PADOSE-526409 format. One record per residue: x, y, z of N, C-alpha, C, O in turn; residue in one letter. Coordinates in steps of 0.05 Angstrom, whole numbers, plus 5000, padded with zeros to 4 digits. Last residue first. Layout:
% PADOSE-526409
XYZXYZXYZXYZA/...
***
This chain:
% PADOSE-526409
143027731936143927971927146228021908146828251901K/144427111944141727271917142227441920142227501896I/148227181979149627131951147227101928147627071904K/146827402019148627622010148627521979148927671960S/142726962032141627232031143527362008142727421985K/146426652056145826522020143526822015142826861992N/148726852089151026762071149626772044150426842021G/144426832124145427062118147427032092147527212076L/143426372134142426472124143426742118142226832099Y/148826152158148825982138145926172116146026152092D/149226432200152126552189150726302145151526312121D/144626342240144526532226147426632195147426812178I/146025692242143425782228144426122224145226162201T/151325782262151525652242148825712231148925792207N/149526012313152126192304150926042266150026192249T/146025652340145025892330147026032307146226142287Q/150325242345148125182335147225402318147325412294M/153325522395154125512362152125382345152625462322N/149925702421150225872409151525752388151325832365L/148225182444146025302429147125562420145325702411Y/152924992468152824872446150225062425150225072401K/155225472504156225532486154925262462155625292439C/150325362547150125572526152225622506151625782488V/152824892574150224932563150725102531151125032508E/157525052583157524782571154724842555154424832530N/156525452619157825482594157225282579156225342558I/152525142656152025332642153225362618152025322597E/157024962678153624772673153124932651153224842628T/160425272704161625002685158924942681159224702684E/156825462740157925722723159025432698158025432675L/155625032779154325242761154525332746152725342730E/161625002792160024662776157124822760156324772737Y/163925412816164025292790163125182783163025212758V/158925492859159425702842160325662815159225752795D/161325002890158225122868158025182853157225082832Q/166025102900165324932892163324932870163324892845D/167225902904165225612912165525392898165325462874L/171126362886169026232885168525912900170325752904P/174226942904174026672911171826572897170126752895V/172227512855172527412892172827032888171726902870K/173827682822172327862830172527692862173027782885F/173027132777175327302784176027582807178327672810Y/169326882780171226792788173926972803175526972822C/164427192778164926972797167026912805167526882829T/166027652747164427632779164527512790164627562814N/167527342706169627562722168927592739170627572757I/162227092689164626922700166626992714167826842730A/159827502675159027442692161127172702161127082726H/162127572628163027802645162127652664164027642680V/161027132596164027142606163927362627165527332646N/156427242589157627122596159527092608159527012631L/158527622549155827772571156727612593157527712613L/160127462499161727622522160427592543161827502560D/155727082487159326962498160427142513161527092535S/152227432466152327322493154927152506155627132530F/153628032443154327752442154327652463155927722480R/153528622450152028492427152528202420152128112397R/154828762500152028772496151128782463149128882453L/160128492508157828402523156128582511154428422519P/165728462478162628642463160428512481158628392468S/169528212505169528432490165928682475164928902470T/170927712496170227812519169328182514168328322532T/171527052463170627412453169427492479167327392487H/178826822474175926852475175027122471176327332472S/185426462476182826662459179926492465179126262464Y/190126172478189026212487186726452475187826632463Y/195326042430194125812446191725862461190325662462D/193626202375194126302392193226102413190926022415L/193126312303195626262327195426352348196426562351D/188526412293189726592305192726542307194426712312L/187925902279186226182253188726372268190526462254G/186725672328189625602302190425742285192625752276K/185525792385184625882364187625872347189725992350H/185025292441186725392427185925542403184825362391G/181424912473182124812455183725092426183425072401E/177824972532179825092512183124972503185424962512N/172024792539173824762539176724882522177024842498I/167725082521168325102554170925012553172425142566G/167725362459167125162479167825162508168925382513S/164625542407165025702434165025372443163325192439Y/168925662347166525542347167525622381169725712387Y/170425772268171125892306168825682309167325572292S/170125272217169325562231169925612261169825412276K/175925022166173025072186172025302204173325512205P/177025082112178425242133175225222153173225362153L/177024752060178424622093178324842112179624792132N/175825072020172724932028174624752054173224602067G/179625432015176425542012174125342029172025392042K/183825391999184125312031181125442028180625592047I/184425521948185125221951184025111983183524881991S/184626051955182825901949182625671956180925601972K/190026131978187126252002185026101985183226011999I/193526021944193525791963190625831978189225641987M/191726401907191426171896191325921928189725731932N/195026831933190626861925189726511923187826401934R/200126741945198826781957194626651972193226551989L/204026751899201926471897199426581923197126521919E/207027051916205427111900203326941889201526991874I/210627251978210527011963207127031942205027021954N/211727632015211527611986211027441970211227481946N/213627232065210327422062210927582029208627642026P/214626732073215226872048213327102048211527132032N/212926432127216026412123216826702097218826842099N/207926522126209326692135212226732139213526922148L/207826092074207026422076207426522097207326762090Y/208625682115210225712077209826022088211126152104D/204425642144207825682160208925762129210125982127D/200425502119200425722125203125832145203526052156L/202024982098201625152083201025452099201325652084L/201924752143203524792141204225042120206025202120S/196524822166198224892186200825012167201825232168I/194224462134194324672126196124872150196725102142W/196823862163197923972131198024342117199724462104Y/194423982207196624022208197724102180199024302173E/187524282202188024022194191624152191191924362178D/185724742254185024642225187524332225188624232244I/180425012299182624802294182824842262181024932248K/178925492337179625472315181725202315183925172326H/174225782392177025522391175725552352173525592343C/174426252452173226182428175925902411178225852417R/171326032519173926042505172825972460171525802447Y/169226192576167826152546170426212529171426442527V/171425862633170426052616168926022586167625822579Y/172425552707169925602678171025852653171426062664P/179125462723176925612722174325622693174425672669L/185125452711184525172715179725282730178325132744N/188825742713187125762740185625562742184725472763H/189625772653191625752684189625692700188825482692E/185425912630185525672626187525632652187025462670H/183926512663182126232671183426032652182225842660F/188626692635188026752651185726462677186226322696Y/188126642577190126522584189626572619190826382630K/182726972570183426652556185526522584184826372603A/184427412583182427382594183127012592183826862610M/188227502539189227512564187627352580188727162592Y/185327462492188027322503189527232526190927042532Y/181227982497180727612495182227442499181327242509G/185428342494184128322533182927942520183527722531T/188228292435188128242482188028282487189928402496L/183328362422184528082412186328012440186327822456I/182828862424180028722436181828432434181028272451M/186929122405185729152429184329042441184129072465S/186629022348188628812364188828902390190728802402Y/181929272340182229022331184028812343183728572346S/184129862338181429652363181529482358180829382379V/188129912313187730022342186129782343186829552348L/185729812253187829592266188629622299189629432311N/182230152246180929862256184229722269184629582289H/186030612244183830552263183430302275183730212298S/189730522205190330442222188830472260189630422283F/185630052158188430202160188430202192187630012205G/181729592152180729972136182830192150182230432154K/180229102139181729242145182329532139183529632120T/173128792129175628902120177429102137176129272149K/169628442184169728762168172828822155174628892170E/165627862185168828072180168828282170167928322147T/162227612181161727842203164327962204165128142220H/160327332132159227612133159727782153158928012153V/165927172082165227162117163727402126164727632129N/169027072040166727262046165427262058163227362051G/174026922036172026682034169226782033167326642027L/176427372033175827272016175027042010175126931988E/176327442095174927692078175427582049174527752035E/178927082120177027072119174227232106171727192106K/184027182098182426962084179327002087177626972070M/184627622129184027702101183827452087183327472063E/184527442177182527532168183227632142181327772135H/189327092171187026962179184227162182182127062189Y/193827542174193627302149190127222155188427332140L/193327832223192727952188191727702169189727672155R/194627512252191927602256192027652226190727532209V/199527282261197327052253195627292241195227262217N/202027522303203427602279201227402259201927412236K/201127902355200027752345199627722304198127822287F/206228132366205127952394202027792368201327562372M/206428372325208628212331208028102352209627932359Q/202728722331203028642309204228342312203128142304K/203728992380201028782388201728652350200828432347L/207329452367207929112383206928942381208028722380S/204229752330206229562322207429352344208229132338S/200929882373200029652351201629572334201229372321V/203430212404202030022410202129812399203029602407L/206030622369206530462377206830132391208529952392N/199230892362201630712349204630492342205230332324D/199730982415197930862409199330722374200030492368Y/203731412417202931202436202531052414204230992397Y/201531712372204131622377204531422394205831242385T/196531932388198031762369199431622358199131462340L/197832212432196232042433196431882407196531632411M/200932722412202132442438200532212433201632012427H/197832862373200032802365202032562385203432372380E/193233072418193732802382196332662381196832422387E/197233372439194433202457194732922427195932712422E/198533862397200933592417198833412433200433242441K/194133712331195133892356197633722371198533512362N/192433332302191933692295193333882323193334122329T/195832842267194932912299194733312288196233462275G/198232642227200532662244199032882274200233002292G/195532532185196732812181198732872205200333062206K/194231992182195432122167197832352161199932372148S/191832092236194531932236194631992211196232172215Y/186332352230189132532243191632392244193632512252I/184631992185184532212181187732382189189732462177D/183331482218185731502202186931792190189331832186N/179131712258183431742275184131652242186131772236I/176131932217176632152240179732122241181632262235Y/174231362216175131472185176431732201178731742192D/172431142256175430962244175731302232177531452240Y/170631612301170431472286173631362275175931442280T/169731792371170631872349170731632335171031422349L/167132092435167031962406168431942385168532162375K/171032252487171432382467169732082440171131922429D/170932132540171132452546171232492513171532732506S/166431822580168131752551169332092552168332252567V/167431562644166331752637167331812604169731872605N/167531012695169131192678166731362662164331302667I/167530592745166630792745167830972721169731102730I/169729862749170830142741168230352744166230212746T/173729382760171029482767170329752772170429862794N/179129072738178129332757175129312747174529232724L/184028612725182228742711179928922736179328762754V/192028672690189728512722186828672704186828792683Y/198528462698196528482677192828422695191828222705F/205028732664203228632685200328692673199528832654N/208128762615208828632649207828622665208828522685V/209028802558207028772575208428612601209428382602I/212429252519212628882532210628892551211029102564N/214229682506211329612507212329282501212829152481F/219129872525219329812501216829712496217029592474N/217730082568218430322557219330142517219730252495K/212429672591214429842589215129982573213430042557D/206029662610207729742586209929772603209729882625L/200229382643202829502643204429502623204629272615E/193129412620195429312616197629432618197929602601F/187329232648189229342651192229172645193128972654C/180529252630182929112634185129252633185129432616F/175029442673177329522657179529382656180829362677T/168029502652170829272662172329342647172329332622K/164130002691165229852663166829622674167029562698T/158430452683160030182699161329982683160329822667L/158131082668157530862666159130722670161530782664R/157231772658157931682676157131262662155331242646D/157132152609155432012615156631772624157231582608Q/161032272560160332472584157432382596155532532594G/158931872504160332082512158432252532156132342529K/157031242518156631502501158731682518159731642539V/157130592524159230822528159431102509161131162492L/151530232536152430382512154130562537153330642559S/146030242573149530182570151430232567153230272584L/142430572558143530562595146130512599147830602614K/141830632500141731002513143130792549144930912561D/142530102470144730342458144230602488146230722496R/141929692511145429682494144829932484146830072487G/136729882538139029762545141429912537142630112546F/133730052499134230142522135330162537135630352552I/134429612453135629902448135730092475137530262475L/134829032491134229192480134429582480134629742498P/140628542458138828682492137928942474139029042454L/140828412416142028262437139428352451137128262454M/136428622354137828662377138528462396136828282395N/136428432289134128402313137628392347139528242353I/135028912237136528902261134828742284132728822295T/133729012177132228972197135128872222137028752213E/135729102119133429132132131529162148129229242146D/141728992123141229262115138029342127137529552139S/142428642186142728682153141928882154141229002175Q/145728362242145428672228144428482194145428282184Y/143828112312143227932279144028272267143028442281I/146927962369145228122356146128092313148028072298T/146527292392147827532384145627792374143127772373T/142926982429145726922421147527172426148927262444G/137726912438137327082420141226972409141826902386R/137626712499135026522470136026782438134526772419S/140527202530140926862520139926812493141026852471K/136527612526137927542513140227372498141227362475A/132927252567131827372530134527482524134827362502E/135527352610135727072595134027022571133826812559K/136227792614137827782615138227362599139827222588I/130627972617132128132599135227922595136327922573T/130327742684128327622648129727742624129927572606D/136527552710134227702706132727662684133727542665S/141327272727137827142730137027252716136227102698E/144527672729145327602709142327372708141327332686Y/141328352736143028052744142527842736140227772733D/144528952711142428822712142828512723145128422718L/148929232737146129352745143829122728141429142734V/153428952720153629222743149829282749149029382770G/152128792673151128632699153028732721154028582738L/154129002640151329042640150528992662148629102672P/160329412621158129162640154629282654153529472666D/163429642571160429632590160629452608161729262597S/170029622576168929482567164229512589163329422610I/176129912568173829922582172429742568173529672547H/183029802575180729692560178829722572178929592593V/188830212580186530012590184730062571184530242556K/195530162594193830182577191630022581191829782584F/200330592633199030332635196030342617194330512623L/207630502624204630612615202830502622203130252620T/212930792666211230512649209030612643208230812655N/215330942701216431032677214630832662215630732642G/213530872757216430672754216630692726218030512716N/208431202758210531282770213531162758215331312751E/205031192695206131132720208831122736210931032728L/201331462648203231382660203631342693202331452710K/195631212616196631352633199231272640199631032640S/190331162565192931002578193831222590193131442580Y/184530722533185031022544188330912553189030672551S/178030622496181030632510182330772522181531002523I/171630272499173230472494176130392511176630222528G/166429892480168129812481170230142488169530272468D/160529862449161529712485164029822497164129862521D/155430182446158130232439159330042468159130062493L/151330322390151530092419153930112415155030092393V/150730622348149830792373150630642401150630732424K/155130912296153930772316152530832337152631052347A/155031212257152931232257151731002286149430952295G/161431202240159931512255157331372266157231412290D/163630622284162830752247160931122262159931202283D/169230852330166130592312166430712298168230872292D/171930922394172130902362170430682350170130442355I/172631252458171331102436171731022405171631242394T/176431532493176331472473174331292473174331152493I/178931792561177331612544176831562517176031392532I/182432062597182032142576181731802566183431632564H/182531852664182931902638180632032619178232082622D/179531752709179232082707180532072679179832262665Y/175831202748177031292725177731662718175931812724L/173131002813172431132784175531292771176831472782R/172830332823174530482820174030722805174430682781V/168630092873167930102844170330252850170730322873R/165229902915167629712904168529682876169129502861T/161630182927163930232939166229992923168629972925S/156330272894160430322879162330272896164630292888L/151030052890153430052914155030082886154929962865S/146130412857147730202860149830252874150830482872V/138730762874143030652872145230472874146030382896P/134230442831135430442856138530472858140330322850I/133730592774132430852784134030762827134630932843K/135030172747136130412744135730572762137530732768F/130929812746132829692774134529982767135830042788L/127529912720126430062745129229982767129630042791D/127629632672127929922672128629992704130530142709L/125729132690128929102684130029432691131929502705D/120229222678121029132703124629212717125529282739E/121029362634120329592654120829482684121629602704Q/122128872608123729042592123529352626125429482635I/117428692623119528562634121328802635122028922656I/113228892584112428882624116028832628117029032639K/114728792531115429032542115229112582116229272598P/119028142515116128262525116228562547117328582569N/122228152459122128282489119628302496118128462485Y/120927602421120527832420121227882455120827712473K/124926882405121827092427122627352419124927372411P/126626602352127226792370124526942382122727062370I/127126302313125926232340125626372354124226312373N/128626442258130826372279130426292309132226242326F/123726602231126526452221128126342239129126122234L/121926952261119826832261122726522250123126312262K/125327492272124527322292124026972284125026782296F/124627512210127527522221126927322253127727092257L/120727732219120227572195122727362206122627122208N/118628252232118528012248118327702229116527532227G/117628612169118528662192116528382213114128332211K/116928482123120728392138119928452167121228362186N/113528852109114228622096116028392115115828152116N/115429272121113529312140112828952130111628812147I/119729402091120129412116118329292128119029172148Q/117429402032119329242043119329122068119028882073E/114529952054112829692034113929442035112429252037I/118730332042117630342071115629982066116329792081I/121830141990123230152018120730082041120629872054F/115830391965116930041960119029971980118629761992K/116330911981114530761999114730511987113630342001I/121631071949121731101996120030871999120730672011K/120131071906122930861911123130891947124430761963K/116631471902116731161893118030901907117430671914I/120531851910118631781928117731501916118631301927T/124331841862124631781881123231701913124131581932N/120731881822121331691816122631551852122331331863S/114032251841116232241839118132021835117031851849Y/108032191802109432151822112532111824113631951809L/104232201766106532451760107932371789109032571799N/098931931796100231951771103032211784103332341805K/096231481832097031771835098531801808099331571801K/095131001833093131121827095531401818096031461794N/099830591847099030591824096430771811095530741788N/100230911896103230851882101330831852101231021836I/095530721932097831081923098431091902097531261886F/096730281929094030321918095330611904095830691882T/100830141959100530051936098430171922098530141898L/098130322002100930412001100430351962099930521945L/094629962021094130232016096630352003095930561991T/097429492021094529532007094429781992094229831968N/099329452067102429512050099329562017099929661996I/095729532103097929812092098629772070098629942052I/093329102096092029342102094229482085094229522061N/098028762110097028672085094528952090094328962066D/099328862162100828972135099528842126099928652141K/093328762194094829112193097429102168097729312155M/093828252188092528372188093128672169093228742146Q/099028082227099128022195095828142169095628122145D/100428542263099028342251098928362218098928512199T/106228922287104528882263102728572263104128372262L/109829132346107828922333105829022308104129192312D/114929452372112729472353111429282342112329252319F/119729232400117129232417114729312401112529262411T/124029622366123429202369120229112376118728982361E/124029972318122829962356122229582350120929412337T/123630052265126029942275125929872309127629732321L/118430272251119029972248122229872259122929632260L/118630772280116630512289117730192274117829962284F/122130952248123130972283120930742290121530562305K/120131032205122730832206122830752237123430532247N/116131442208115031132200117730932204117430682206I/119331832229117731742243116431462247115831312266V/121431892172123431792196122431782221124031722239R/117032142143118531782140120231702161120631462167E/115332572170113832252174115932042162116331822171Y/120932912160119232852185116432562184116232392201Y/119332872099121532782111121532632140121932392145V/114233102093115032862091116932742096116732502098I/114733602127112833342127112933032124112332842138S/118133792077118033752103117633562121119233392130D/115033792035117033672029118433642066119633432073K/108633642016110533852036112833732042112533542057D/105233561974108533621966108933791988109334031986E/101133341978100133721977102933791980103534021986I/101032841984100432921955100633241952100433371931I/104332772016106032711983104132831980104933031967I/102032802058103433052064105233002018106533152004Q/097732382050097132672053099032812044098532962025K/102231932065100731992036099332222041100532352023I/101832052126105132102105103932182087103832422082Y/097232012147097932262144100832302125101632512113E/097131402129096131592116096631862118096631992096Q/101431292164101431232139099631382120100331462098I/098831452214101831582211101331422177100031602166L/095031062217094431352221095931462212095031612195E/097030682227095630672196094730872198093130922179E/100630732276102430632254099830672229100930702208F/095930762311097131072308098830902285097530972265I/089930382294093030382320094330602296093930602272S/084130142323084230312309087930422310088530552330K/080629982362081229742340083630002332085529932346T/079030392399077330352377079230152354079030202330D/086330542403083930632397081130532390080630612368K/091930322415090130292396087530472408087630472433K/099530262417096930352432095130432415095830602399S/104130132406101929822399099829972411097829842417N/108630492420107830442393105730262383105230222359L/109430302475106830462462105730592441103730732438I/111229972486110029832495108130002472106329922458N/115130282530116730142506114629922487115629732475P/115830732564113230512550113230482521112230582500N/121031062561118731062580117530872577118130752598K/122331052504124230892525122730892562123530762581E/118031282477118030962478120030832493120030582497I/119031722498115731592505116531312499115931122514L/123031872471122931972508119831722514119331592534K/122231822424125131732437124131692471124531512487D/118832392428117132082411119431902418118031692422L/121432802440119932722454118732402450117932242467Y/124532782383125332722418124032762432125432762452E/120832792349122732562351124232582377125032382390L/115533202350118033272360119832982360120132952384S/109833422333111533382315114833372335116333572333K/105533682364108033702374110033682361112033822366I/101433292325102033562334104533712341105633852324Q/103132862317101432942302101133242295100833372274F/106532562357106432552326106432692311108132742294I/103532722404107132762409107532742369108732912357V/098232602393099532882400103132922397104433112389E/099332022395098332222371098632542368099032682349K/101231922447102131872433101832072407103532242400L/096332192485099032282483101032242455102132432443L/093131752461093232162460095432192463096932222443D/095831262480094331362460093931622441094331662417Y/096331362535098631332519097631362498098631562489L/092431372565093031692566094131552535093031612514S/092431012608090331042585089831262564087831312550E/096131042637096930822607093830862598093030722579E/099931682649098231502665097331352632097531462610E/106731742656103931832636102431602651103331392661I/112432172662110231922676107331912662105932122660D/119132162642115832222626114331992646114731742647I/122732312698122732122665119832292653119032512659D/122732392753126032452730125432342704127232282688N/118332912753119232602745121632692740122532892730P/115633212803118733332790118832992780119432832797E/109733602828110833342816113833412792114133582774K/106934072820109333992840111533812827113833852819K/105534532769105334122766107734162797109934272794N/106234942768104234872753103234622757101034512751D/111435062777109335012809106834982793104935002807K/114035122719113734892738112234822762111834582769L/111135732721110235492693110835122711109134942714M/113235882752110835842757110035682735108335502735N/118035982728118135852751115635872763115735882788D/117736152682118635892683118135752710117935512715L/116536682693114736552683115336312682113236172682S/121136782730118836832747117436712726116136542738E/126136812680125536662706122736662717121736452708Y/122837242655122337142642122336842665120436692669I/123737712692120937702681121637292669120437112681I/129537712694127937692717124737432717124037232728G/130137832642130437712649129837492677129737242679F/128838462648127638292635127438032637125137932634Y/132338652698129938652708128938362676128438132681K/136538502676137538352701133638312698132438102696R/138438942639138138742631136638472652135738272641D/138339322675136239302660135838952654134138792660N/144539202698142139212712139339162698138038972706K/146738542663147538832681144438942687142438812683I/148137902703147538092675148138352688149338412710L/150437572731152437642723151437942700152838112688S/146137362757148037582778149637682765150737882774N/144036942721142037232732144137502746143737742745L/146336432719146736702687146137082705147137302702Q/144736162741146236172741147136372735148836492748K/138336172715139236202747142836272753143336432771K/138635982670138636262669138936332696139836552701L/138735382672141335632657142635832669144935882675I/134935282704137335292716139735452702141535592712S/131135372665131435672692132935562705133135672727R/131935072633132335322620132135432644133335642645L/131334542653133434592649133834912642136035002646T/125134602663127834582688130534652683131934772698I/124134592612124434812619125534832646126635042653I/124934082590127334222588126934552591128334722580N/122433762631125133822633126533892621128933872626K/116533942613117233942636119934022646120534222661R/113833762561115733992561116834042591118434232592H/111833312583113033282559115433472553117633422545L/107933562624109133432631111933332601114233302610Q/104633822582106134012599108633852614110833952618K/102633412554104533572533105433732558107733802553T/099333242590100333122582103433242568105733162571N/095333642602097133592622099333422611101533462622V/095534162534094733912555096833832582099133912584S/096734782539096734582539095334372558094534372582L/094135282568093235242550093834902543091834752541K/098835432599096635442613094535322595092735232609E/102035632565103435382577100135312580099035152565Y/101336112540100635882518100835562531100335342520T/102236482584098736332583098336102563096435942562K/107436382581106136292599103036272596101636082604Q/109336682529109636342544108036242557106936032551L/106137082536104736902522106636712514106136572494Y/110537362572107437332582105737192561103437162569D/115037392551114637072578111437102582109936922591A/114837682519114637372505114137222541113137002549A/113638182545111938052524111537732515109637592508K/119038142558117438142582113638062556112037882559I/122738172520122537832533119837972551118437782557L/122938582485121238322475120538212493118238122494Y/127938862517124738842521123038782519121138822535S/132838792500131538512504128738552521127538372533Y/137439012468134739162467133438822481133438632465D/144339042480142038902465139538922474139438792495E/148039202520147139282515144939172479144639312459G/151038492523151138802536149938992517150738962495D/149237952502150638082490149338302511146938302515K/146837192497146937492518148437582511150337432507Y/145536702478147936932460147337202474147337402461E/142236472515145036322508146236452497148636402500I/138336672523139536732547141436572531143236582548I/135636722469136636982483138837022511140137212519S/134336162456137136302448138336632465140636712469E/131336072501133036002503135636052483138036012488E/126736392476128336582501130336352512131236422534I/127136122426126736382429128436522457130336682460L/124135652448126735692433128335972428130835982428N/119035752468121835772481124235652477125935562492L/116536012419117636182450119636092468121236232480L/116635462399117535662388118235922402120236042396C/114135152431115935152424118035322409120535312408L/108335482430110335442452112535452440113435672434F/107235302368107035642390109435632410111735732407Y/106934832371108234852354109535162365111835222368S/102034782398104934662411106334832393106835042404N/099135072373099035142398101435022407103035152422L/100835272299099135082325099835172354101235372356E/103335802264102835662275100135502303098535602319L/103336362237102336112225102735902236102435722219N/104536792258105836652258106036422241108036302232L/099637032264101837232246103836912233104236842210L/097336712308096636752275098036802248097936712225K/100136842341099936572332099336562301100236462281M/098937482345101837272343102137042328103637002309C/094037342358094437532335097537462337097937322317I/093637102415092136932388093237132356092837032334N/095837602443096637292437096537052416098136892405I/095238152413094437892430096237682422097437612401S/098238552378097138642405094838452427093438522446S/105238572354103338402359101138532387102038592409A/110138682346108138872342104538792344102438902338D/112838402378113038762390110638872383109239032395E/112337882343111637892376110638162391108738182407I/114738082313111537982307110737992340108938082354V/119538062317117938382303115438252317114438392335K/121237562341121337862366120038022345119038202357V/120437312289119437222314119137442333116837512341V/124437442260122637582253120737482269118637592263R/128437252291128837602286125837672285124737852298T/128136722285127236802308128037062312128337142335L/130136682232127636582233126736802263125036982262R/135136872231133637062215130637052223128937242224K/138336802295137936752272135436892268134037002284N/142837152334139437122328138937012309138837202293M/
***
């Protein structure tokens, strides 16, 4: 048990009443309840025979009495944690020695009584509309829990806009942040900065022009009038001002509508309806995702398994938004109007609401997810001998980062399992590099041209992910082209003269004039584009190519998931093919226009910076 909780135990033992105990710990009601709950959780998790657990008798009494004083809404917030703790303790009781079973039995009874205080056991927080403002205020300023704040936003996407007598929570939040700076409470300053950031990065949060002006004036006045502010504090306040200024600007620039919270809520309700899983295959592979450390929206994962014939099956798992959301749903229609997720340092416009893209559909570790799994059968020489797609249910085993994979790759793995995995994927990458010879050159040129959407190759891990996704995009485009079915192709054309220059380079890989050649190509290399007609991708030197592996971030990929549902997993009617073809042609025109606008804006902004 850590030193802080050891002190709490001592205070509980010495205090003569709950009020004295709370006063000695210098905690208000909600924090005091969380402190007691944390103490009990630590006692359960770190249980050891022979320890003195008599303090739990008093702790249980104080916990239950504190719970009785909490508001109804706050009880609902704590309810899920109490249920979890009771469940853990129930499994553990029979294994405890006799005396300890008595102490922990008292705790179990207290937890059980708290849950009986409200018979309803919701899957999530269930709050009346008129209580939203008071509840939000309680969570931010009293309970001070970012976890609970996330839960509230998930359940009520519009809660951050709650007002009372025309006064918004955000304005109160700014005032409290300033107050903590004045009294120099470092922990509180960090906490309120994180809450402010959560407001500004939540898409459903709106700031009127009047609110922006008032808040910015308040912050500027504070900076100008308050002497001896740390330079780092001034930088943070100015960054907040910049975020407030930019809130919503990109939406206006690209004419992108904001998600209607009611629409999000209607489609969220679909997740409570049991989905028919009879046509899906549950996989038990060791599946990994590889992305940047802070990535939240995870579209793809990979795995492999051995087959009885001696071959292996390499699998690319892609999130399947249309496994739950209907293609005609309002959420998907609004995603179409956005076209893609736009990333920049001070604001992100997500194609799908974060409640879907990050929480419900993202391939997070340890959660069942509906996916499309693209299966590539490889012989002993890593030649592809078979390919097919499955509707699957997966559960990701490990969320890994690019840096971690590169690190263990340089060491050869830290155990036999990692060594075997790295050897397999190393052979796979070597094979795919031969299959897609022109990919490296194409990406190098795009980097040289300063393409904002291109990540620099950072070694083995990026190659593994990049080539796996290109493999999937190639095979799906090839399948739909050969079967004369509608699909969104990613196309690219280069004049024959420039193709000959590229061929010269490929024949002379050590050509020292490469950089000069790239510079000469700068004004002559056209952009890739989407088309319902396959015209090949000359830059990648592929006869067929598509974007298929990022349906949570690109609408082209999401539309291709719709095409797979319509034409791969069933025999489509002529009417289905006609409607899909019409949809693809219209969407491709829009996406090309939208992409050009975004590229021009971000490119100019990059040059300005």
